[in-house]
C-alpha positions in Angstrom: -13.4 11.0 -22.6 -11.3 12.8 -20.5 -7.4 12.7 -19.9 -7.7 10.9 -16.5 -10.1 8.2 -17.9 -8.2 7.6 -21.1 -5.1 7.2 -18.9 -7.2 4.6 -16.8 -8.7 3.1 -19.6 -5.0 2.4 -21.2 -4.1 0.8 -17.7 -7.1 -1.6 -17.9 -6.7 -2.5 -21.6 -2.9 -3.1 -20.9 -3.9 -5.2 -17.7 -6.6 -7.3 -19.9 -4.2 -8.3 -22.6 -1.5 -9.2 -19.8 -4.2 -11.5 -18.4 -5.0 -13.4 -21.8 -1.5 -13.8 -22.8 -0.4 -14.8 -19.0 -3.6 -16.7 -18.8 -1.8 -18.7 -21.5 1.8 -18.7 -20.7 1.6 -18.9 -16.6 -1.0 -22.0 -17.3 1.8 -23.4 -19.8 4.6 -23.1 -17.1 2.5 -24.5 -14.3 1.6 -27.7 -16.3 4.9 -27.7 -18.5 6.9 -30.1 -16.5 4.5 -32.4 -15.8 3.1 -32.7 -19.4 7.2 -33.0 -20.2 7.8 -35.9 -18.0 4.9 -37.7 -19.5 6.5 -37.2 -23.0 10.0 -38.1 -22.2 9.4 -41.9 -22.8 9.1 -40.8 -26.7 11.4 -39.0 -29.3 11.0 -35.7 -27.2 13.9 -35.3 -24.4 13.3 -31.3 -23.5 12.8 -30.5 -19.8 10.9 -27.8 -18.3 13.2 -26.5 -16.0 16.0 -25.9 -18.7 13.6 -24.3 -20.6 12.4 -22.0 -18.3 16.4 -20.9 -17.1 16.9 -20.5 -20.9 14.0 -17.9 -21.1 15.1 -16.2 -18.0 18.9 -16.0 -18.8 17.9 -14.9 -22.5 15.6 -12.4 -20.5 18.1 -11.1 -18.5 20.7 -10.3 -21.2 17.9 -8.4 -23.2 16.8 -6.3 -20.7 20.3 -4.4 -21.7 18.8 -3.7 -25.2 15.0 -3.2 -24.8 14.5 0.2 -23.5 16.8 1.2 -26.9 14.1 -0.5 -28.6 10.8 1.1 -27.1 12.9 4.5 -27.2 12.8 4.3 -31.1 9.2 2.5 -31.7 7.2 3.4 -28.7 6.1 0.3 -26.5 2.7 -0.9 -28.7 4.4 -2.4 -31.5 7.1 -4.3 -29.4 4.4 -5.4 -27.3 2.2 -6.9 -30.0 4.9 -8.7 -31.5 6.5 -9.9 -28.1 3.0 -11.4 -27.9 3.1 -13.2 -31.1 6.4 -15.0 -29.6 4.8 -16.0 -26.7 1.8 -17.8 -28.6 4.6 -19.5 -30.8 6.5 -20.9 -27.7 2.9 -22.1 -26.5 2.2 -23.8 -29.6 5.2 -25.6 -29.4 3.8 -28.0 -27.1 0.8 -28.9 -29.4 3.5 -31.1 -31.2 6.8 -31.1 -29.4 10.2 -31.4 -30.7 13.4 -30.7 -29.0 14.7 -28.3 -30.9 11.7 -26.5 -31.5 11.1 -25.9 -28.0 14.6 -24.7 -26.7 14.9 -22.4 -29.9 11.1 -21.0 -28.6 13.1 -20.5 -25.2 15.4 -18.4 -26.8 13.1 -15.9 -28.9 10.4 -15.7 -26.0 13.4 -14.7 -23.7 14.0 -11.9 -25.8 10.5 -11.0 -26.5 9.5 -10.8 -22.5 12.4 -8.5 -21.8 10.9 -6.2 -24.6 7.5 -6.8 -23.3 8.1 -5.8 -19.9 10.2 -2.9 -20.3 7.2 -1.4 -22.9 4.9 -2.3 -20.1 6.7 -0.5 -17.3 6.6 2.8 -19.7 3.3 2.2 -20.6 2.3 2.1 -17.0 4.1 4.9 -15.6 3.0 7.4 -18.5 -0.5 6.7 -17.9 -0.1 7.2 -14.3 1.1 10.2 -12.3 2.4 10.6 -8.6 -1.1 10.3 -7.3 -2.5 7.3 -9.1 0.8 4.8 -9.6 -0.2 3.0 -6.5 -3.8 2.4 -7.9 -2.8 1.7 -11.6 0.1 -0.9 -10.0 -2.8 -2.6 -7.9 -5.5 -2.4 -11.2 -2.6 -3.9 -13.4 -1.3 -6.4 -10.9 -4.9 -7.7 -10.5 -6.1 -8.1 -14.0 -2.6 -9.7 -15.1 -3.1 -12.2 -12.1 -6.5 -13.5 -12.8 -4.8 -15.5 -15.4 -3.5 -17.7 -13.3 -7.4 -18.3 -12.0 -8.9 -19.1 -15.5 -6.0 -21.4 -17.0 -5.7 -23.3 -14.2 -9.6 -23.5 -13.3 -9.6 -25.2 -17.1 -6.8 -27.7 -16.0 -8.6 -28.7 -12.9 -11.7 -29.8 -14.6 -9.7 -31.1 -17.5 -7.4 -33.1 -15.6 -9.5 -34.4 -12.9 -9.0 -37.8 -12.0 -6.3 -38.3 -14.6 -2.7 -40.4 -13.7 -1.4 -39.9 -17.4 -1.6 -36.9 -19.7 -2.7 -38.4 -23.1 -1.9 -36.8 -26.6 -5.1 -36.0 -27.2 -5.6 -34.2 -23.7 -2.3 -32.2 -24.6 -2.9 -31.0 -27.8 -6.5 -30.0 -26.5 -5.0 -27.7 -23.8 -2.6 -26.2 -26.1 -4.3 -24.9 -28.7 -6.9 -23.6 -26.2 -3.8 -21.6 -24.8 -2.5 -20.5 -28.2 -5.6 -19.1 -29.1 -5.9 -16.9 -25.6 -2.7 -15.9 -25.9 -3.3 -14.5 -29.7 -6.5 -12.6 -28.3 -4.4 -10.9 -25.1 -1.7 -9.9 -28.2 -4.6 -8.4 -30.3 -6.1 -6.0 -27.4 -2.8 -4.1 -27.3 -4.1 -2.3 -30.4 -6.7 -0.9 -28.0 -4.1 1.3 -25.8 -4.5 4.7 -27.0 -1.6 7.3 -27.3 -1.6 10.2 -25.0 -1.4 13.4 -26.0 1.3 16.0 -25.3 0.6 17.9 -22.4 4.5 19.1 -22.0 5.4 22.7 -21.9 8.1 23.4 -24.2 11.6 22.7 -23.2 10.4 20.3 -20.6 12.3 16.7 -21.0 9.1 14.9 -23.0 9.2 11.2 -21.3 6.2 10.4 -22.9 6.6 10.9 -26.2 10.0 8.8 -25.5 7.7 6.2 -24.8 5.1 6.7 -27.4 7.6 6.8 -30.3 6.9 10.2 -32.4 7.9 10.4 -36.0 11.8 10.7 -35.7 14.4 10.8 -38.3 16.8 7.7 -38.0 19.4 9.8 -36.6 17.7 11.0 -33.9 15.9 7.4 -32.7 19.6 6.4 -32.7 20.5 9.2 -30.5 17.7 8.4 -28.4 18.6 4.3 -28.4 22.3 5.0 -27.1 20.9 7.7 -24.3 18.4 4.9 -23.3 21.0 2.2 -22.9 23.4 4.7 -21.2 21.1 5.8 -18.8 20.1 1.9 -18.0 24.1 1.5 -17.5 24.0 4.3 -15.0 21.1 4.1 -13.0 22.1 0.5 -12.1 24.7 1.9 -10.0 22.4 4.2 -8.0 22.1 3.5 -4.2 18.4 3.3 -4.8 18.4 0.7 -7.5 21.2 -1.7 -6.1 19.4 -1.8 -2.9 15.8 -2.8 -4.6 18.3 -5.0 -6.6 18.2 -7.4 -3.6 14.1 -7.2 -3.1 13.9 -8.0 -7.3 16.1 -11.0 -6.7 13.9 -12.3 -4.0 10.9 -11.7 -6.7 13.0 -13.9 -9.0 13.3 -16.7 -6.9 9.9 -17.2 -5.5 8.5 -16.6 -9.0 10.4 -19.6 -10.2 9.2 -21.7 -7.3 5.4 -20.6 -7.5 5.3 -20.7 -11.2 7.2 -23.8 -11.7 8.6 -25.8 -8.8 5.7 -25.8 -6.7 3.1 -27.5 -9.1 5.9 -30.0 -10.1 6.1 -30.7 -6.7 2.1 -31.2 -6.0 2.1 -33.5 -9.3 4.5 -35.7 -8.0 3.1 -36.7 -4.5 2.0 -40.2 -5.2 0.0 -39.8 -1.9 -2.7 -37.4 -3.5 -3.5 -40.5 -5.8 -5.7 -39.7 -8.7 -6.2 -36.1 -7.6 -2.7 -35.1 -8.4 -2.7 -33.8 -11.6 -5.7 -32.0 -11.3 -4.5 -30.9 -7.9 -1.8 -28.9 -9.5 -4.5 -26.9 -11.5 -6.4 -26.4 -8.1 -3.2 -24.9 -6.7 -3.0 -22.6 -9.6 -6.6 -21.1 -8.9 -5.7 -20.3 -5.4 -2.0 -18.9 -6.3 -4.1 -16.7 -8.6 -7.0 -16.1 -6.0 -4.3 -14.8 -3.6 -2.5 -12.6 -6.4 -5.8 -11.0 -7.3 -7.0 -10.3 -3.9 -3.4 -8.8 -3.1 -3.3 -6.6 -6.3 -7.0 -5.7 -5.9 -6.7 -4.5 -2.2 -3.2 -2.8 -2.2 -4.5 -0.9 -5.1 -8.0 -0.1 -4.1 -6.1 1.2 -0.5 -3.2 2.9 -2.0 -4.7 6.2 -1.6 -5.5 5.9 1.7 -2.7 3.9 3.1 -1.0 6.8 5.6 2.1 4.5 6.3 3.2 3.8 2.9 4.6 0.4 1.4 6.8 -0.8 4.3 3.6 -2.4 6.1 2.2 -4.2 2.8 5.8 -5.8 2.2 6.2 -6.7 5.8 2.7 -8.5 4.9 4.3 -10.3 2.1 7.4 -11.6 3.7 5.6 -12.9 7.1 2.9 -14.6 4.6 5.6 -16.2 2.3 7.5 -17.3 5.8 4.3 -18.9 7.0 3.8 -20.8 3.3 7.3 -21.8 3.2 7.1 -23.2 6.6 3.9 -25.4 5.9 5.7 -26.3 2.4 8.6 -27.7 4.2 6.3 -29.8 6.7 3.8 -30.9 3.9 5.7 -31.7 1.1 8.8 -34.5 0.5 12.0 -33.3 0.1 12.6 -34.8 -3.4 9.2 -33.8 -4.9 11.1 -31.4 -7.3 13.1 -33.9 -8.8 11.1 -36.7 -8.6 10.9 -39.1 -11.6 8.1 -39.9 -13.7 6.5 -42.2 -11.3 6.2 -39.4 -8.7 7.3 -40.3 -5.1 6.2 -42.1 -2.4 7.9 -40.3 0.4 6.5 -38.2 3.1 7.8 -35.4 5.1 7.2 -34.6 8.5 3.1 -35.1 8.0 1.0 -36.9 5.8 0.9 -34.8 2.6 -2.3 -32.8 3.1 -4.2 -31.4 0.0 -5.9 -28.4 2.2 -2.6 -27.5 3.5 -1.1 -27.5 -0.7 -4.0 -25.5 -1.6 -3.9 -23.7 1.2 0.1 -22.4 0.6 -0.6 -22.2 -3.1 -3.0 -18.8 -1.6 -0.3 -18.0 0.6 2.4 -17.8 -2.0 0.4 -15.7 -4.4 -0.6 -12.9 -1.6 2.9 -12.2 -0.9 4.0 -12.2 -4.3 1.2 -9.6 -5.0 2.4 -7.8 -1.8 5.9 -7.6 -3.5 5.3 -6.8 -6.8 2.7 -4.3 -6.8 5.1 -2.4 -4.0 7.9 -2.5 -6.6 6.0 -1.2 -9.2 4.7 1.5 -7.0 7.8 2.7 -5.9 9.8 2.3 -9.4 7.4 4.2 -11.1 7.4 7.0 -8.3 10.9 7.3 -8.0 11.6 7.1 -11.7 8.5 8.9 -13.3 11.1 10.4 -16.0 13.2 7.4 -16.7 10.6 4.8 -16.5 12.3 2.7 -19.3 15.5 1.9 -17.9 14.6 1.3 -14.4 12.0 -1.3 -15.3 14.5 -2.8 -17.6 16.6 -3.0 -14.5 14.0 -4.2 -12.0 13.5 -7.3 -14.9 17.1 -7.7 -15.3 17.8 -8.7 -12.1 14.5 -10.5 -11.5 14.9 -12.6 -14.8 18.7 -13.3 -13.5 17.5 -14.5 -10.4 14.3 -16.7 -11.9 16.7 -18.3 -14.4 19.4 -19.1 -11.8 16.4 -20.8 -9.5 15.5 -22.7 -12.5 18.8 -24.4 -12.9 19.2 -25.1 -9.5 15.5 -26.6 -9.3 16.8 -29.6 -11.4 19.1 -30.6 -8.9 18.1 -29.3 -5.4 16.1 -31.0 -2.8 13.0 -29.0 -1.4 14.7 -27.8 1.9 17.7 -25.9 0.3 15.5 -24.4 -2.2 13.1 -22.8 0.4 16.1 -21.9 2.7 17.5 -19.9 -0.2 14.1 -18.1 -0.5 13.9 -17.5 3.2 17.7 -15.6 3.3 17.1 -13.5 0.1 13.5 -13.0 1.4 14.7 -11.4 4.6 17.4 -9.4 3.4 15.1 -8.3 0.3 12.6 -6.9 3.1 15.1 -4.7 4.6 16.9 -3.2 1.6 13.4 -2.6 0.4 12.5 -0.4 3.9 15.7 1.8 3.4 14.5 3.0 0.0 11.1 3.8 1.2 12.1 5.6 4.2 14.4 7.6 2.1 11.3 7.9 -0.5 9.0 9.3 2.0 11.7 11.8 3.2 11.7 12.9 0.1 8.2 13.3 -0.4 8.0 15.1 3.2 10.7 17.8 1.8 8.7 18.5 -0.9 5.7 19.1 1.0 3.1 16.5 -0.5 0.9 14.3 0.8 2.2 10.7 1.2 -0.9 9.0 1.7 -1.4 9.7 -2.0 1.4 7.5 -3.4 
């Protein structure tokens, strides 16, 4: 197998592993609050929103150390261990206990930070200036296929159900736990890259793949990775991209947890309300896969850079927010177990609800594929710290959003995303223009990014 084929193989395996793990985890997140609402008349008194707030809060703090972990042991083992913690979190729902639920939330927050930092390293090492756009799109399309498969099962399994029974819950979460473990095992198939650097060059690949080093050298490397993260945090490009990243954190919370809960809470949808959560997730996944696939395949032929894709993303999201505002009752995110009988500015439409899911997924893929691409391009030699900062900012904002989702009406949640999304688009444009100018100065073909 040629080196280029080997790299593409690694990217595909990386994407497939994440697809299985997040088929389980994202489906879990999409239905967690609905399942928990049906449990709260028992001894269990947890909150899906609170759990996610804990996860992303711990996630954000753990990103401070995740580059050091990856620098010491490489990406493969941390991804395997992190996958195991994801599986344990999902398994908690088989027989829920409040203490276990929140404890698992803490551990998965730590695991997520390491997992995503290792993923960013692995993606960068297996890409170059000419393939980072394609590989980002391929990875994102495979990752977001997870939304399709898990929610397809939920749609058919919960069709016509107004209450989720104990048997229904256990069946779903046993299956999701097994799927997550399959994805974890796939990480072992990722192949290490050979050293192609000349003597004296900074060896970023070996830094990622964890060569056999003395304990002292590993500690020096870990400290260096931590210092690099702090230093990069205050560069102009990272600060500007942080606004864009903040927006992806807010909308991640909305489409992965809040919107499904809103759909399930609308009594006007009748007996189809619970299964409609699954259908919503399917169309969300279709939007993500379509966006990731198109922007990955077209990246080599895109003469206009990343800005048009990000512009498409924000326009698509604004249309979705407008339709959701008209279609969903304001109290849907915080409705009690009985749901809400209120209507917004139109009678809630299932077709509009599903369309909005598709638009949310398409817009999200626009932002994330381009952020992955520009980070891999700008920080090819410092990918671990750069991706750690990216996930740090994103997870802080996701944690904040999950916290206020317990209290804010739908209209205020939408308004926050509109404001942050507008400014995040502008700051991304500024960084992309500078990247394009730098590339032109090196007499390189910009269309290959």
